[in-house]
PDB file of N, CA, C and O in Angstrom:
ATOM      1  N   UNK A   1    -106.572 -74.048 -97.384  1.00  0.00           N
ATOM      2  CA  UNK A   1    -105.270 -73.518 -96.621  1.00  0.00           C
ATOM      3  C   UNK A   1    -103.992 -74.426 -97.236  1.00  0.00           C
ATOM      4  O   UNK A   1    -104.155 -75.645 -97.275  1.00  0.00           O
ATOM      5  N   UNK A   2    -102.764 -73.875 -97.700  1.00  0.00           N
ATOM      6  CA  UNK A   2    -101.624 -74.947 -97.387  1.00  0.00           C
ATOM      7  C   UNK A   2    -100.838 -74.335 -95.949  1.00  0.00           C
ATOM      8  O   UNK A   2    -101.011 -73.410 -95.155  1.00  0.00           O
ATOM      9  N   UNK A   3    -100.071 -75.233 -96.114  1.00  0.00           N
ATOM     10  CA  UNK A   3     -99.295 -75.065 -94.339  1.00  0.00           C
ATOM     11  C   UNK A   3     -97.807 -75.135 -94.824  1.00  0.00           C
ATOM     12  O   UNK A   3     -97.555 -75.790 -95.836  1.00  0.00           O
ATOM     13  N   UNK A   4     -96.760 -74.455 -94.108  1.00  0.00           N
ATOM     14  CA  UNK A   4     -95.766 -74.820 -94.309  1.00  0.00           C
ATOM     15  C   UNK A   4     -94.978 -74.631 -93.253  1.00  0.00           C
ATOM     16  O   UNK A   4     -95.334 -73.749 -92.472  1.00  0.00           O
ATOM     17  N   UNK A   5     -93.508 -75.520 -92.901  1.00  0.00           N
ATOM     18  CA  UNK A   5     -93.135 -75.619 -91.507  1.00  0.00           C
ATOM     19  C   UNK A   5     -92.110 -74.583 -91.578  1.00  0.00           C
ATOM     20  O   UNK A   5     -92.160 -74.166 -92.735  1.00  0.00           O
ATOM     21  N   UNK A   6     -91.126 -73.898 -90.878  1.00  0.00           N
ATOM     22  CA  UNK A   6     -90.316 -73.007 -90.683  1.00  0.00           C
ATOM     23  C   UNK A   6     -89.446 -73.513 -89.407  1.00  0.00           C
ATOM     24  O   UNK A   6     -89.866 -73.307 -88.268  1.00  0.00           O
ATOM     25  N   UNK A   7     -88.355 -74.108 -89.616  1.00  0.00           N
ATOM     26  CA  UNK A   7     -86.958 -74.167 -88.556  1.00  0.00           C
ATOM     27  C   UNK A   7     -86.148 -72.820 -88.231  1.00  0.00           C
ATOM     28  O   UNK A   7     -85.498 -72.201 -89.074  1.00  0.00           O
ATOM     29  N   UNK A   8     -86.271 -72.494 -87.016  1.00  0.00           N
ATOM     30  CA  UNK A   8     -85.671 -71.409 -87.060  1.00  0.00           C
ATOM     31  C   UNK A   8     -84.021 -71.349 -85.621  1.00  0.00           C
ATOM     32  O   UNK A   8     -84.195 -71.517 -84.414  1.00  0.00           O
ATOM     33  N   UNK A   9     -82.941 -71.135 -86.139  1.00  0.00           N
ATOM     34  CA  UNK A   9     -82.540 -71.402 -85.035  1.00  0.00           C
ATOM     35  C   UNK A   9     -81.681 -69.844 -84.253  1.00  0.00           C
ATOM     36  O   UNK A   9     -80.936 -68.996 -84.745  1.00  0.00           O
ATOM     37  N   UNK A  10     -82.203 -70.025 -82.953  1.00  0.00           N
ATOM     38  CA  UNK A  10     -81.639 -68.577 -82.434  1.00  0.00           C
ATOM     39  C   UNK A  10     -80.242 -68.531 -81.096  1.00  0.00           C
ATOM     40  O   UNK A  10     -80.360 -69.664 -80.629  1.00  0.00           O
ATOM     41  N   UNK A  11     -79.793 -68.270 -80.792  1.00  0.00           N
ATOM     42  CA  UNK A  11     -78.875 -67.782 -79.773  1.00  0.00           C
ATOM     43  C   UNK A  11     -78.959 -68.866 -78.747  1.00  0.00           C
ATOM     44  O   UNK A  11     -79.956 -68.590 -78.078  1.00  0.00           O
ATOM     45  N   UNK A  12     -78.499 -69.787 -78.358  1.00  0.00           N
ATOM     46  CA  UNK A  12     -78.921 -70.814 -77.112  1.00  0.00           C
ATOM     47  C   UNK A  12     -78.644 -69.816 -75.733  1.00  0.00           C
ATOM     48  O   UNK A  12     -78.994 -70.305 -74.659  1.00  0.00           O
ATOM     49  N   UNK A  13     -78.067 -68.518 -75.717  1.00  0.00           N
ATOM     50  CA  UNK A  13     -78.168 -67.705 -74.605  1.00  0.00           C
ATOM     51  C   UNK A  13     -79.366 -67.136 -74.381  1.00  0.00           C
ATOM     52  O   UNK A  13     -79.453 -66.515 -73.322  1.00  0.00           O
ATOM     53  N   UNK A  14     -80.634 -67.184 -75.310  1.00  0.00           N
ATOM     54  CA  UNK A  14     -81.511 -66.303 -75.183  1.00  0.00           C
ATOM     55  C   UNK A  14     -82.307 -66.447 -74.010  1.00  0.00           C
ATOM     56  O   UNK A  14     -82.290 -67.595 -73.565  1.00  0.00           O
ATOM     57  N   UNK A  15     -83.092 -65.520 -73.289  1.00  0.00           N
ATOM     58  CA  UNK A  15     -83.216 -65.574 -72.183  1.00  0.00           C
ATOM     59  C   UNK A  15     -84.538 -66.588 -72.666  1.00  0.00           C
ATOM     60  O   UNK A  15     -85.033 -66.593 -73.792  1.00  0.00           O
ATOM     61  N   UNK A  16     -85.126 -67.763 -71.057  1.00  0.00           N
ATOM     62  CA  UNK A  16     -86.173 -68.128 -71.379  1.00  0.00           C
ATOM     63  C   UNK A  16     -87.779 -67.254 -71.867  1.00  0.00           C
ATOM     64  O   UNK A  16     -88.604 -67.393 -72.770  1.00  0.00           O
ATOM     65  N   UNK A  17     -87.601 -66.337 -70.685  1.00  0.00           N
ATOM     66  CA  UNK A  17     -89.012 -65.309 -71.079  1.00  0.00           C
ATOM     67  C   UNK A  17     -88.863 -64.956 -72.445  1.00  0.00           C
ATOM     68  O   UNK A  17     -89.824 -65.091 -73.202  1.00  0.00           O
ATOM     69  N   UNK A  18     -88.024 -64.620 -72.760  1.00  0.00           N
ATOM     70  CA  UNK A  18     -87.450 -64.078 -73.886  1.00  0.00           C
ATOM     71  C   UNK A  18     -87.930 -65.009 -74.866  1.00  0.00           C
ATOM     72  O   UNK A  18     -88.606 -64.556 -75.790  1.00  0.00           O
ATOM     73  N   UNK A  19     -87.632 -66.532 -74.799  1.00  0.00           N
ATOM     74  CA  UNK A  19     -88.195 -67.345 -75.727  1.00  0.00           C
ATOM     75  C   UNK A  19     -90.173 -67.475 -75.918  1.00  0.00           C
ATOM     76  O   UNK A  19     -90.769 -67.144 -76.943  1.00  0.00           O
ATOM     77  N   UNK A  20     -90.599 -67.831 -75.106  1.00  0.00           N
ATOM     78  CA  UNK A  20     -91.929 -67.482 -74.274  1.00  0.00           C
ATOM     79  C   UNK A  20     -92.825 -66.609 -75.010  1.00  0.00           C
ATOM     80  O   UNK A  20     -93.918 -66.889 -75.502  1.00  0.00           O
ATOM     81  N   UNK A  21     -91.839 -64.890 -75.008  1.00  0.00           N
ATOM     82  CA  UNK A  21     -92.901 -63.703 -75.509  1.00  0.00           C
ATOM     83  C   UNK A  21     -92.776 -63.970 -77.233  1.00  0.00           C
ATOM     84  O   UNK A  21     -93.724 -63.846 -78.009  1.00  0.00           O
ATOM     85  N   UNK A  22     -91.039 -64.456 -77.713  1.00  0.00           N
ATOM     86  CA  UNK A  22     -91.112 -64.903 -79.190  1.00  0.00           C
ATOM     87  C   UNK A  22     -92.331 -65.469 -79.433  1.00  0.00           C
ATOM     88  O   UNK A  22     -93.072 -64.916 -80.246  1.00  0.00           O
ATOM     89  N   UNK A  23     -92.725 -66.610 -78.802  1.00  0.00           N
ATOM     90  CA  UNK A  23     -93.537 -67.494 -79.245  1.00  0.00           C
ATOM     91  C   UNK A  23     -95.058 -66.965 -79.326  1.00  0.00           C
ATOM     92  O   UNK A  23     -95.909 -67.216 -80.179  1.00  0.00           O
ATOM     93  N   UNK A  24     -95.124 -66.305 -78.385  1.00  0.00           N
ATOM     94  CA  UNK A  24     -96.596 -65.422 -78.552  1.00  0.00           C
ATOM     95  C   UNK A  24     -96.794 -64.681 -79.329  1.00  0.00           C
ATOM     96  O   UNK A  24     -97.939 -64.640 -79.779  1.00  0.00           O
ATOM     97  N   UNK A  25     -95.694 -63.678 -79.887  1.00  0.00           N
ATOM     98  CA  UNK A  25     -95.485 -62.616 -80.529  1.00  0.00           C
ATOM     99  C   UNK A  25     -95.505 -63.027 -82.018  1.00  0.00           C
ATOM    100  O   UNK A  25     -96.082 -62.299 -82.826  1.00  0.00           O
ATOM    101  N   UNK A  26     -94.968 -64.032 -82.365  1.00  0.00           N
ATOM    102  CA  UNK A  26     -95.356 -65.473 -83.738  1.00  0.00           C
ATOM    103  C   UNK A  26     -96.496 -65.586 -84.199  1.00  0.00           C
ATOM    104  O   UNK A  26     -96.887 -65.240 -85.314  1.00  0.00           O
ATOM    105  N   UNK A  27     -97.435 -66.377 -82.844  1.00  0.00           N
ATOM    106  CA  UNK A  27     -98.854 -66.823 -82.632  1.00  0.00           C
ATOM    107  C   UNK A  27     -99.633 -65.437 -82.742  1.00  0.00           C
ATOM    108  O   UNK A  27    -100.859 -65.505 -82.821  1.00  0.00           O
ATOM    109  N   UNK A  28     -99.231 -64.610 -82.750  1.00  0.00           N
ATOM    110  CA  UNK A  28    -100.076 -62.936 -82.818  1.00  0.00           C
ATOM    111  C   UNK A  28    -100.055 -62.713 -84.325  1.00  0.00           C
ATOM    112  O   UNK A  28    -100.646 -61.678 -84.633  1.00  0.00           O
ATOM    113  N   UNK A  29     -99.572 -63.349 -85.289  1.00  0.00           N
ATOM    114  CA  UNK A  29     -99.745 -63.118 -86.667  1.00  0.00           C
ATOM    115  C   UNK A  29    -100.347 -63.509 -87.438  1.00  0.00           C
ATOM    116  O   UNK A  29    -100.307 -64.732 -87.575  1.00  0.00           O
ATOM    117  N   UNK A  30    -101.092 -62.838 -88.219  1.00  0.00           N
ATOM    118  CA  UNK A  30    -101.911 -63.280 -88.946  1.00  0.00           C
ATOM    119  C   UNK A  30    -101.487 -64.516 -89.904  1.00  0.00           C
ATOM    120  O   UNK A  30    -100.424 -64.215 -90.448  1.00  0.00           O
ATOM    121  N   UNK A  31    -101.901 -65.707 -90.279  1.00  0.00           N
ATOM    122  CA  UNK A  31    -101.218 -66.795 -90.694  1.00  0.00           C
ATOM    123  C   UNK A  31    -100.093 -67.730 -90.072  1.00  0.00           C
ATOM    124  O   UNK A  31     -99.469 -68.578 -90.710  1.00  0.00           O
ATOM    125  N   UNK A  32     -99.925 -67.420 -88.627  1.00  0.00           N
ATOM    126  CA  UNK A  32     -99.065 -68.325 -88.421  1.00  0.00           C
ATOM    127  C   UNK A  32    -100.226 -69.166 -87.096  1.00  0.00           C
ATOM    128  O   UNK A  32    -100.941 -68.805 -86.161  1.00  0.00           O
ATOM    129  N   UNK A  33     -99.755 -70.637 -87.877  1.00  0.00           N
ATOM    130  CA  UNK A  33    -100.591 -71.421 -86.989  1.00  0.00           C
ATOM    131  C   UNK A  33    -100.037 -72.043 -85.251  1.00  0.00           C
ATOM    132  O   UNK A  33    -100.610 -72.326 -84.199  1.00  0.00           O
ATOM    133  N   UNK A  34     -98.803 -72.027 -85.690  1.00  0.00           N
ATOM    134  CA  UNK A  34     -98.038 -72.758 -84.441  1.00  0.00           C
ATOM    135  C   UNK A  34     -96.546 -72.282 -84.224  1.00  0.00           C
ATOM    136  O   UNK A  34     -95.776 -72.328 -85.183  1.00  0.00           O
ATOM    137  N   UNK A  35     -96.253 -71.974 -83.390  1.00  0.00           N
ATOM    138  CA  UNK A  35     -94.490 -71.327 -83.045  1.00  0.00           C
ATOM    139  C   UNK A  35     -94.648 -72.101 -81.923  1.00  0.00           C
ATOM    140  O   UNK A  35     -95.729 -72.278 -81.361  1.00  0.00           O
ATOM    141  N   UNK A  36     -93.150 -72.760 -81.443  1.00  0.00           N
ATOM    142  CA  UNK A  36     -93.091 -73.344 -80.464  1.00  0.00           C
ATOM    143  C   UNK A  36     -91.399 -73.590 -80.363  1.00  0.00           C
ATOM    144  O   UNK A  36     -90.915 -74.109 -81.369  1.00  0.00           O
ATOM    145  N   UNK A  37     -90.629 -73.331 -79.458  1.00  0.00           N
ATOM    146  CA  UNK A  37     -89.328 -73.894 -79.299  1.00  0.00           C
ATOM    147  C   UNK A  37     -89.391 -75.314 -78.751  1.00  0.00           C
ATOM    148  O   UNK A  37     -90.524 -75.623 -78.383  1.00  0.00           O
ATOM    149  N   UNK A  38     -88.599 -76.118 -78.625  1.00  0.00           N
ATOM    150  CA  UNK A  38     -88.374 -77.852 -78.545  1.00  0.00           C
ATOM    151  C   UNK A  38     -87.574 -77.483 -77.101  1.00  0.00           C
ATOM    152  O   UNK A  38     -86.368 -77.324 -77.290  1.00  0.00           O
ATOM    153  N   UNK A  39     -87.911 -77.352 -76.000  1.00  0.00           N
ATOM    154  CA  UNK A  39     -87.527 -76.638 -74.989  1.00  0.00           C
ATOM    155  C   UNK A  39     -86.398 -77.511 -74.194  1.00  0.00           C
ATOM    156  O   UNK A  39     -85.467 -76.873 -73.702  1.00  0.00           O
ATOM    157  N   UNK A  40     -86.418 -78.757 -74.056  1.00  0.00           N
ATOM    158  CA  UNK A  40     -86.022 -80.015 -73.758  1.00  0.00           C
ATOM    159  C   UNK A  40     -84.595 -80.220 -74.859  1.00  0.00           C
ATOM    160  O   UNK A  40     -83.492 -79.972 -74.372  1.00  0.00           O
ATOM    161  N   UNK A  41     -84.670 -80.641 -76.221  1.00  0.00           N
ATOM    162  CA  UNK A  41     -84.230 -81.511 -76.944  1.00  0.00           C
ATOM    163  C   UNK A  41     -82.925 -80.251 -77.248  1.00  0.00           C
ATOM    164  O   UNK A  41     -81.739 -80.216 -76.922  1.00  0.00           O
ATOM    165  N   UNK A  42     -83.671 -79.447 -77.901  1.00  0.00           N
ATOM    166  CA  UNK A  42     -83.081 -78.390 -78.753  1.00  0.00           C
ATOM    167  C   UNK A  42     -83.795 -77.153 -78.253  1.00  0.00           C
ATOM    168  O   UNK A  42     -84.966 -76.996 -78.600  1.00  0.00           O
ATOM    169  N   UNK A  43     -83.124 -76.130 -77.360  1.00  0.00           N
ATOM    170  CA  UNK A  43     -83.954 -75.199 -77.004  1.00  0.00           C
ATOM    171  C   UNK A  43     -83.677 -74.030 -77.980  1.00  0.00           C
ATOM    172  O   UNK A  43     -84.345 -73.003 -78.094  1.00  0.00           O
ATOM    173  N   UNK A  44     -82.391 -74.439 -78.768  1.00  0.00           N
ATOM    174  CA  UNK A  44     -82.245 -73.059 -79.738  1.00  0.00           C
ATOM    175  C   UNK A  44     -83.032 -73.059 -81.046  1.00  0.00           C
ATOM    176  O   UNK A  44     -82.921 -72.329 -82.031  1.00  0.00           O
ATOM    177  N   UNK A  45     -83.887 -74.111 -80.780  1.00  0.00           N
ATOM    178  CA  UNK A  45     -84.638 -73.932 -82.437  1.00  0.00           C
ATOM    179  C   UNK A  45     -86.005 -73.913 -82.277  1.00  0.00           C
ATOM    180  O   UNK A  45     -86.538 -74.538 -81.361  1.00  0.00           O
ATOM    181  N   UNK A  46     -86.796 -73.085 -83.290  1.00  0.00           N
ATOM    182  CA  UNK A  46     -88.184 -72.424 -82.984  1.00  0.00           C
ATOM    183  C   UNK A  46     -89.060 -73.044 -84.188  1.00  0.00           C
ATOM    184  O   UNK A  46     -88.715 -72.571 -85.270  1.00  0.00           O
ATOM    185  N   UNK A  47     -89.979 -73.868 -84.260  1.00  0.00           N
ATOM    186  CA  UNK A  47     -90.521 -74.277 -85.138  1.00  0.00           C
ATOM    187  C   UNK A  47     -91.776 -73.120 -85.540  1.00  0.00           C
ATOM    188  O   UNK A  47     -92.506 -72.689 -84.648  1.00  0.00           O
ATOM    189  N   UNK A  48     -91.897 -72.777 -86.654  1.00  0.00           N
ATOM    190  CA  UNK A  48     -93.414 -72.221 -86.655  1.00  0.00           C
ATOM    191  C   UNK A  48     -93.952 -72.895 -88.014  1.00  0.00           C
ATOM    192  O   UNK A  48     -93.402 -72.921 -89.115  1.00  0.00           O
ATOM    193  N   UNK A  49     -94.953 -73.331 -87.691  1.00  0.00           N
ATOM    194  CA  UNK A  49     -96.248 -73.659 -89.000  1.00  0.00           C
ATOM    195  C   UNK A  49     -97.015 -72.611 -89.303  1.00  0.00           C
ATOM    196  O   UNK A  49     -97.800 -72.284 -88.413  1.00  0.00           O
ATOM    197  N   UNK A  50     -97.034 -71.814 -90.551  1.00  0.00           N
ATOM    198  CA  UNK A  50     -97.546 -71.245 -90.931  1.00  0.00           C
ATOM    199  C   UNK A  50     -98.423 -71.102 -92.391  1.00  0.00           C
ATOM    200  O   UNK A  50     -98.513 -72.217 -92.907  1.00  0.00           O
ATOM    201  N   UNK A  51     -98.994 -70.202 -93.079  1.00  0.00           N
ATOM    202  CA  UNK A  51    -100.159 -70.597 -94.344  1.00  0.00           C
ATOM    203  C   UNK A  51     -99.049 -69.142 -95.320  1.00  0.00           C
ATOM    204  O   UNK A  51     -99.034 -67.937 -95.070  1.00  0.00           O
ATOM    205  N   UNK A  52     -98.378 -69.800 -96.250  1.00  0.00           N
ATOM    206  CA  UNK A  52     -97.671 -69.201 -96.955  1.00  0.00           C
ATOM    207  C   UNK A  52     -98.484 -67.891 -97.753  1.00  0.00           C
ATOM    208  O   UNK A  52     -98.093 -66.735 -97.916  1.00  0.00           O
ATOM    209  N   UNK A  53     -99.797 -68.563 -98.190  1.00  0.00           N
ATOM    210  CA  UNK A  53    -100.857 -67.547 -98.585  1.00  0.00           C
ATOM    211  C   UNK A  53    -100.889 -66.621 -97.777  1.00  0.00           C
ATOM    212  O   UNK A  53    -100.739 -65.638 -98.503  1.00  0.00           O
ATOM    213  N   UNK A  54    -101.011 -66.164 -96.470  1.00  0.00           N
ATOM    214  CA  UNK A  54    -101.154 -65.362 -95.547  1.00  0.00           C
ATOM    215  C   UNK A  54     -99.694 -64.635 -94.989  1.00  0.00           C
ATOM    216  O   UNK A  54     -99.768 -63.436 -94.717  1.00  0.00           O
ATOM    217  N   UNK A  55     -98.956 -65.022 -94.891  1.00  0.00           N
ATOM    218  CA  UNK A  55     -97.605 -64.263 -94.491  1.00  0.00           C
ATOM    219  C   UNK A  55     -96.412 -65.294 -95.185  1.00  0.00           C
ATOM    220  O   UNK A  55     -96.487 -66.513 -95.338  1.00  0.00           O
ATOM    221  N   UNK A  56     -95.123 -64.232 -95.602  1.00  0.00           N
ATOM    222  CA  UNK A  56     -94.145 -65.023 -95.857  1.00  0.00           C
ATOM    223  C   UNK A  56     -93.230 -65.369 -94.880  1.00  0.00           C
ATOM    224  O   UNK A  56     -93.106 -64.931 -93.736  1.00  0.00           O
ATOM    225  N   UNK A  57     -92.320 -66.600 -95.752  1.00  0.00           N
ATOM    226  CA  UNK A  57     -91.722 -67.077 -94.851  1.00  0.00           C
ATOM    227  C   UNK A  57     -90.317 -65.978 -93.731  1.00  0.00           C
ATOM    228  O   UNK A  57     -89.970 -66.011 -92.550  1.00  0.00           O
ATOM    229  N   UNK A  58     -89.980 -65.283 -94.742  1.00  0.00           N
ATOM    230  CA  UNK A  58     -89.171 -63.907 -94.608  1.00  0.00           C
ATOM    231  C   UNK A  58     -89.676 -63.106 -93.691  1.00  0.00           C
ATOM    232  O   UNK A  58     -88.946 -62.867 -92.729  1.00  0.00           O
ATOM    233  N   UNK A  59     -91.008 -62.494 -93.730  1.00  0.00           N
ATOM    234  CA  UNK A  59     -91.372 -62.170 -92.623  1.00  0.00           C
ATOM    235  C   UNK A  59     -91.606 -62.253 -91.077  1.00  0.00           C
ATOM    236  O   UNK A  59     -91.671 -61.484 -90.118  1.00  0.00           O
ATOM    237  N   UNK A  60     -91.691 -63.461 -91.315  1.00  0.00           N
ATOM    238  CA  UNK A  60     -91.520 -64.722 -90.113  1.00  0.00           C
ATOM    239  C   UNK A  60     -90.029 -64.448 -89.212  1.00  0.00           C
ATOM    240  O   UNK A  60     -89.920 -64.133 -88.027  1.00  0.00           O
ATOM    241  N   UNK A  61     -88.757 -64.736 -90.417  1.00  0.00           N
ATOM    242  CA  UNK A  61     -87.679 -64.396 -89.956  1.00  0.00           C
ATOM    243  C   UNK A  61     -87.330 -63.029 -89.412  1.00  0.00           C
ATOM    244  O   UNK A  61     -86.299 -62.842 -88.766  1.00  0.00           O
ATOM    245  N   UNK A  62     -88.205 -62.076 -89.685  1.00  0.00           N
ATOM    246  CA  UNK A  62     -87.548 -61.119 -89.924  1.00  0.00           C
ATOM    247  C   UNK A  62     -88.459 -60.430 -88.013  1.00  0.00           C
ATOM    248  O   UNK A  62     -88.075 -59.537 -87.259  1.00  0.00           O
ATOM    249  N   UNK A  63     -89.392 -61.149 -87.933  1.00  0.00           N
ATOM    250  CA  UNK A  63     -89.696 -61.235 -86.370  1.00  0.00           C
ATOM    251  C   UNK A  63     -88.955 -61.640 -85.589  1.00  0.00           C
ATOM    252  O   UNK A  63     -88.751 -60.986 -84.566  1.00  0.00           O
ATOM    253  N   UNK A  64     -88.408 -62.669 -85.783  1.00  0.00           N
ATOM    254  CA  UNK A  64     -87.264 -63.487 -84.891  1.00  0.00           C
ATOM    255  C   UNK A  64     -86.259 -62.602 -84.537  1.00  0.00           C
ATOM    256  O   UNK A  64     -86.088 -62.216 -83.380  1.00  0.00           O
ATOM    257  N   UNK A  65     -85.288 -62.115 -85.909  1.00  0.00           N
ATOM    258  CA  UNK A  65     -84.519 -61.010 -85.910  1.00  0.00           C
ATOM    259  C   UNK A  65     -84.459 -60.021 -84.896  1.00  0.00           C
ATOM    260  O   UNK A  65     -83.481 -59.557 -84.310  1.00  0.00           O
ATOM    261  N   UNK A  66     -85.513 -59.808 -84.802  1.00  0.00           N
ATOM    262  CA  UNK A  66     -85.605 -58.420 -84.142  1.00  0.00           C
ATOM    263  C   UNK A  66     -85.674 -58.612 -82.667  1.00  0.00           C
ATOM    264  O   UNK A  66     -85.777 -57.664 -81.888  1.00  0.00           O
ATOM    265  N   UNK A  67     -85.601 -60.192 -82.203  1.00  0.00           N
ATOM    266  CA  UNK A  67     -85.397 -60.352 -81.076  1.00  0.00           C
ATOM    267  C   UNK A  67     -83.506 -60.898 -80.819  1.00  0.00           C
ATOM    268  O   UNK A  67     -82.703 -60.737 -79.900  1.00  0.00           O
ATOM    269  N   UNK A  68     -83.455 -61.479 -81.987  1.00  0.00           N
ATOM    270  CA  UNK A  68     -82.072 -62.006 -82.250  1.00  0.00           C
ATOM    271  C   UNK A  68     -81.319 -61.905 -83.349  1.00  0.00           C
ATOM    272  O   UNK A  68     -81.243 -62.832 -84.155  1.00  0.00           O
ATOM    273  N   UNK A  69     -80.510 -60.454 -83.537  1.00  0.00           N
ATOM    274  CA  UNK A  69     -80.260 -60.513 -85.189  1.00  0.00           C
ATOM    275  C   UNK A  69     -79.579 -61.222 -85.838  1.00  0.00           C
ATOM    276  O   UNK A  69     -79.486 -60.980 -87.041  1.00  0.00           O
ATOM    277  N   UNK A  70     -78.503 -62.921 -84.965  1.00  0.00           N
ATOM    278  CA  UNK A  70     -78.071 -63.794 -85.616  1.00  0.00           C
ATOM    279  C   UNK A  70     -78.961 -64.871 -85.997  1.00  0.00           C
ATOM    280  O   UNK A  70     -78.488 -65.911 -86.453  1.00  0.00           O
ATOM    281  N   UNK A  71     -80.641 -64.660 -85.799  1.00  0.00           N
ATOM    282  CA  UNK A  71     -81.461 -66.032 -86.014  1.00  0.00           C
ATOM    283  C   UNK A  71     -80.933 -66.254 -87.381  1.00  0.00           C
ATOM    284  O   UNK A  71     -80.300 -65.583 -88.196  1.00  0.00           O
ATOM    285  N   UNK A  72     -81.604 -67.864 -87.304  1.00  0.00           N
ATOM    286  CA  UNK A  72     -81.496 -67.648 -89.063  1.00  0.00           C
ATOM    287  C   UNK A  72     -82.005 -69.089 -89.573  1.00  0.00           C
ATOM    288  O   UNK A  72     -81.604 -70.064 -88.938  1.00  0.00           O
ATOM    289  N   UNK A  73     -82.800 -69.282 -90.596  1.00  0.00           N
ATOM    290  CA  UNK A  73     -83.453 -70.198 -91.426  1.00  0.00           C
ATOM    291  C   UNK A  73     -83.005 -71.415 -91.335  1.00  0.00           C
ATOM    292  O   UNK A  73     -82.426 -71.478 -92.420  1.00  0.00           O
ATOM    293  N   UNK A  74     -82.818 -72.582 -90.773  1.00  0.00           N
ATOM    294  CA  UNK A  74     -82.503 -73.667 -91.132  1.00  0.00           C
ATOM    295  C   UNK A  74     -83.231 -74.327 -92.248  1.00  0.00           C
ATOM    296  O   UNK A  74     -84.461 -74.352 -92.245  1.00  0.00           O
ATOM    297  N   UNK A  75     -82.475 -74.906 -93.275  1.00  0.00           N
ATOM    298  CA  UNK A  75     -83.493 -75.884 -94.399  1.00  0.00           C
ATOM    299  C   UNK A  75     -84.327 -76.778 -93.683  1.00  0.00           C
ATOM    300  O   UNK A  75     -84.421 -77.026 -92.481  1.00  0.00           O
ATOM    301  N   UNK A  76     -84.713 -77.062 -94.345  1.00  0.00           N
ATOM    302  CA  UNK A  76     -85.826 -79.000 -94.180  1.00  0.00           C
ATOM    303  C   UNK A  76     -85.673 -79.192 -94.672  1.00  0.00           C
ATOM    304  O   UNK A  76     -86.062 -80.297 -95.052  1.00  0.00           O
TER     305      UNK A  76
END
């Protein structure tokens, strides 16, 4: 199994409960191993570790965009 990391920028105004719900929603997807916001230093960034053989990065971004249409992938 291979893994990849994706950093997604969301709007800073996103409600804290919505952030937690988004983490849980992403963790519920097949192939997603980790999804977490860096709550203190960068509360507007969520890091997702996933298996690209199981789920495409763009599919992950689309899940986030349903919550925040302005979300964008940050090149790492």
